[in-house]
C-alpha positions as CSV (number, residue, x, y, z in Angstrom):
1,M,31.6,-68.4,99.4
2,A,33.0,-67.9,95.9
3,R,36.6,-68.9,95.3
4,P,38.9,-69.0,92.3
5,V,38.5,-71.9,89.9
6,P,41.6,-74.2,90.0
7,R,44.0,-73.4,87.2
8,V,44.3,-76.3,84.8
9,T,46.3,-77.1,81.7
10,L,44.1,-77.2,78.7
11,H,44.8,-80.7,77.7
12,G,44.5,-84.2,79.0
13,V,46.8,-87.1,78.6
14,G,48.0,-87.4,74.9
15,A,46.2,-84.2,73.9
16,S,47.7,-81.6,71.6
17,E,46.5,-78.0,71.8
18,Q,46.7,-75.2,69.3
19,A,45.5,-71.6,69.0
20,V,43.2,-71.5,66.0
21,Q,41.4,-69.0,64.0
22,V,38.0,-70.3,63.0
23,V,36.2,-68.7,60.1
24,A,32.4,-68.9,60.6
25,H,30.4,-67.4,57.7
26,G,33.3,-65.1,56.8
27,I,33.9,-63.9,60.4
28,P,37.3,-64.9,61.9
29,L,37.0,-66.0,65.5
30,E,39.7,-66.9,68.0
31,G,39.9,-70.2,69.8
32,E,41.9,-73.0,71.2
33,L,41.6,-76.6,70.0
34,A,42.8,-79.6,72.0
35,V,42.7,-83.1,70.5
36,P,43.5,-86.2,72.7
37,E,44.7,-89.3,70.9
38,P,42.5,-91.2,70.2
39,A,39.4,-88.9,70.4
40,I,35.9,-90.2,70.5
41,G,34.3,-86.9,69.6
42,V,34.7,-83.1,69.8
43,V,32.8,-80.6,71.9
44,V,32.6,-76.9,71.0
45,F,32.0,-74.5,73.9
46,A,29.5,-71.7,73.3
47,H,30.1,-69.0,75.8
48,G,27.8,-66.3,77.1
49,S,28.8,-62.7,76.5
50,G,31.9,-61.5,78.5
51,N,32.9,-65.2,79.0
52,G,35.3,-66.0,76.2
53,H,37.5,-68.9,75.4
54,N,39.8,-68.1,78.3
55,S,37.0,-68.5,80.8
56,P,38.5,-70.5,83.7
57,R,35.3,-72.4,84.4
58,N,34.9,-73.6,80.8
59,R,38.6,-74.4,80.6
60,Y,38.2,-76.5,83.7
61,V,35.3,-78.4,82.1
62,A,37.3,-78.8,78.9
63,A,40.2,-80.4,80.7
64,A,37.8,-83.0,82.2
65,L,36.4,-83.8,78.8
66,Q,39.9,-84.2,77.3
67,R,40.7,-86.7,80.1
68,A,37.6,-88.7,78.9
69,G,38.9,-88.8,75.4
70,V,36.9,-85.9,74.0
71,A,38.5,-83.2,71.9
72,T,37.5,-79.6,72.7
73,L,37.2,-76.3,70.9
74,L,37.0,-73.2,73.1
75,V,36.1,-70.4,70.8
76,D,34.6,-66.9,71.0
77,L,31.3,-66.5,69.3
78,L,31.8,-62.7,69.1
79,T,34.8,-60.8,67.7
80,V,36.8,-58.5,70.1
81,K,35.1,-55.4,68.6
82,E,31.6,-57.0,69.0
83,E,32.4,-57.9,72.7
84,E,33.4,-54.3,73.3
85,T,30.1,-53.1,71.8
86,D,28.1,-55.6,73.7
87,R,29.7,-54.6,77.0
88,R,28.2,-51.1,76.4
89,T,24.8,-52.1,74.8
90,A,24.1,-55.7,75.9
91,H,22.3,-56.3,72.6
92,L,24.5,-59.0,71.1
93,R,24.4,-61.5,74.0
94,F,20.7,-62.0,73.5
95,N,20.9,-62.2,69.7
96,T,20.5,-66.0,69.6
97,D,20.1,-66.0,65.8
98,L,23.6,-64.5,65.4
99,L,25.1,-66.7,68.1
100,S,23.6,-69.9,66.7
101,N,24.6,-69.1,63.1
102,R,28.2,-68.5,64.3
103,L,28.1,-71.8,66.2
104,L,26.9,-73.7,63.1
105,G,29.7,-72.1,61.1
106,I,32.1,-73.3,63.8
107,I,30.7,-76.8,63.7
108,H,31.1,-76.9,59.9
109,W,34.7,-75.8,60.4
110,L,35.3,-78.7,62.8
111,L,33.8,-81.2,60.3
112,A,36.0,-80.0,57.6
113,D,39.3,-79.7,59.6
114,P,41.5,-82.8,59.2
115,R,42.1,-82.8,63.0
116,T,38.4,-83.3,63.8
117,R,36.8,-84.4,60.6
118,G,34.6,-87.4,61.0
119,L,34.3,-87.0,64.8
120,P,30.8,-86.8,66.4
121,V,30.2,-83.2,67.6
122,G,28.8,-82.1,70.9
123,A,28.0,-78.6,72.2
124,F,28.5,-77.2,75.7
125,G,26.7,-73.9,76.3
126,A,26.6,-71.5,79.2
127,S,23.9,-68.9,79.7
128,T,22.8,-67.5,76.3
129,G,25.4,-69.7,74.7
130,A,23.3,-72.7,75.8
131,A,20.4,-71.2,73.8
132,A,22.7,-71.0,70.7
133,A,23.8,-74.6,71.2
134,L,20.2,-75.8,71.4
135,I,19.2,-73.9,68.3
136,A,22.2,-75.3,66.4
137,A,21.1,-78.8,67.5
138,A,17.6,-78.2,66.3
139,R,18.6,-76.8,62.9
140,E,21.3,-79.5,62.1
141,P,20.3,-82.6,64.0
142,D,22.5,-84.9,61.9
143,R,25.6,-82.8,63.0
144,V,25.0,-82.2,66.7
145,S,25.1,-85.5,68.7
146,A,24.8,-84.2,72.3
147,V,24.3,-81.0,74.2
148,V,25.1,-79.9,77.7
149,S,23.8,-76.6,79.1
150,R,25.3,-75.0,82.2
151,G,23.0,-72.4,83.8
152,G,21.5,-72.0,80.4
153,R,18.6,-69.9,79.0
154,P,16.6,-72.5,77.0
155,D,13.6,-70.0,77.2
156,L,15.4,-68.0,74.5
157,V,15.2,-71.0,72.0
158,G,11.5,-70.6,71.4
159,I,9.6,-73.1,69.3
160,E,12.8,-74.7,68.0
161,L,13.3,-76.3,71.4
162,A,10.8,-79.1,70.5
163,R,12.9,-79.9,67.4
164,V,16.0,-80.8,69.3
165,R,16.9,-84.4,68.8
166,A,20.3,-84.5,70.5
167,P,20.5,-86.0,74.0
168,T,20.5,-82.9,76.2
169,L,21.7,-82.5,79.8
170,L,20.5,-79.3,81.6
171,I,22.8,-78.5,84.6
172,V,21.5,-75.8,86.9
173,G,22.6,-74.5,90.3
174,A,20.1,-75.4,93.0
175,E,20.2,-71.8,94.3
176,D,19.7,-70.3,90.8
177,V,15.9,-70.1,91.3
178,E,14.8,-68.2,88.2
179,V,17.0,-70.1,85.8
180,L,15.9,-73.4,87.5
181,A,12.3,-72.6,86.7
182,L,13.1,-71.9,83.1
183,N,15.0,-75.2,82.7
184,R,12.2,-77.2,84.3
185,E,9.8,-75.7,81.8
186,A,12.3,-76.5,78.9
187,L,12.7,-80.1,80.1
188,R,9.0,-80.7,79.3
189,A,9.5,-79.6,75.7
190,L,12.7,-81.6,75.3
191,H,11.1,-84.8,76.6
192,T,8.9,-84.9,73.6
193,S,11.8,-85.0,71.2
194,S,15.1,-86.2,72.8
195,E,16.7,-88.0,75.7
196,S,17.0,-85.2,78.2
197,R,17.8,-84.8,81.9
198,L,17.9,-82.0,84.5
199,E,20.7,-82.1,87.1
200,L,20.8,-79.8,90.0
201,V,24.1,-78.9,91.6
202,A,23.6,-78.4,95.3
203,G,24.7,-75.1,96.7
204,A,25.5,-73.6,93.3
205,G,24.3,-70.2,92.1
206,H,24.2,-69.0,88.5
207,L,28.0,-68.8,88.0
208,F,29.0,-72.0,89.8
209,E,31.6,-70.1,91.9
210,E,30.9,-72.0,95.1
211,P,33.4,-74.6,96.3
212,G,33.1,-78.0,94.5
213,T,30.3,-76.8,92.1
214,I,32.3,-76.4,88.8
215,E,34.0,-79.8,89.6
216,R,30.5,-81.3,89.7
217,V,29.6,-79.7,86.4
218,A,32.8,-81.1,84.8
219,E,32.0,-84.6,86.1
220,L,28.4,-84.5,84.8
221,A,29.4,-83.1,81.4
222,A,32.3,-85.6,80.9
223,A,30.1,-88.5,81.6
224,W,27.3,-87.2,79.3
225,F,29.5,-86.5,76.3
226,E,31.6,-89.7,76.7
227,R,28.4,-91.8,76.7
228,H,26.6,-90.1,73.8
229,L,29.5,-89.2,71.5
230,R,30.9,-92.7,71.8
231,A,27.5,-94.1,70.7
232,A,27.0,-91.5,67.9
233,E,27.2,-92.1,64.2
234,P,29.9,-90.2,62.3
235,P,28.3,-86.9,61.1
236,P,27.9,-85.9,57.5
237,A,30.9,-84.0,56.0
238,A,30.7,-80.2,55.9
239,E,32.7,-77.5,54.0
240,A,34.3,-74.8,56.1
241,D,34.0,-71.2,54.8
242,E,37.7,-71.1,54.2
243,A,40.5,-73.7,54.5
244,P,41.8,-73.9,58.1
């Protein structure tokens, strides 16, 4: 049975948090940045439509990452007006070109911002946001050091999936039958190009609402990012669209 996600403070020990406006390709996007001291890397969260930076599940995972020494950026890939449009038309949530381009702009912002400059970057994506994260990793392999997908749609990545070099963890609910099949297929393509793994969360559906399931996602994601960001080389510098 579904139950509310435990409320958490969006920072771990020693983290500072700030509301930020990220400019990605000229589009201002709202988010929240938390940076523990010291930080071993930074993870940007790519949400599916209707699941913005205040998503309790992603906030729960972000808090676990911060406790592992990973900075987090929870940010909306769509503007408020775009979200309103998408709720009526459902056309933007599947526009992976738009979402991945926004995500790459956000990653450039992180690599230019003095609070996160020089930190290895990871991407955590849910649903169609996971497709955007994988496309971003394929297009800029030197700047995306690790990816975690929660209930993701890697089938939307297309031929770019085989170009992903970042270590990739696919987390899927064991009861999410259709998405599980899509992720098993994606794993075969990823195995040709990157270190990758598929983890099933027992008893979980697509939204990970069942007791204990989001906690398991947070545990898996924190371990993956801590391992791979700690081992990553510093990424090349980038220039943000505008000064933060």
